[in-house]
N, C-alpha and C positions, 0 to 999 in steps of 0.2 A: 504494500500500500504506500509506503514511504517513497519508494522509487517512482511509482506511478504519479504520485502527487508532485514530486520534485520535477519530473519530466513535464507535467502540465504547467507548473509555474515557470519553468524555463521557456516553454513555448510562448506563454503569455508575455514574458519579458522580451523575447525576440520580436513579437508583434509590436510591443510598445517601443522597441528600439527604432522602429520606423518613424515614430513620432518624435521621440526625444532620445538623446544619447544615454545609453546605459553601459557603464563600464564593466569589464569582467570582474573587477573587485566587488561591485554591487551585486552581481549575479552570485558570486561565491558566498557573499555575506548572507543572501537570501537562502541559499542552499544549506548553509550552516545552521541558520535559524530553524529551518524546516526539520533538519536532522535532530537538532536538540529537542524540539517540541515533540517529535515522534518518539524519541528516546524516553522523554519524561512520561508520555502517555503509556508507553510500553511498560515502564517501571510501575506506574500506578495500577495498570491492569494486572500485572504479575502479583502485586501486593494484595489487591482486593480478591484475586482468585485464591491466593494462599490463605487469606483470612477466612474466606468462605469454606475452603476445604477443612481448615482447622475447626471451624464451628460445626460442620457436619460430622467430623470425626468425633468431637467431644459428645455430640448428641447421640451418636450410635454406640459409643463406648459406655455412656451412662445408662442406656436403655437396658 
């Protein structure tokens, strides 16, 4: 999903570059921001999945 979104954003930036100049540094910055945000989301997802598994485990072990 991250790569698809990154590709989409890069295509949008390429389209915009026809209207205004966009430096490679700016594109690189956007890609880094996207990767950081996706990493953060991935970490949160892993954490909530782990918490849910632990809750289910404790319920079944207590039963």
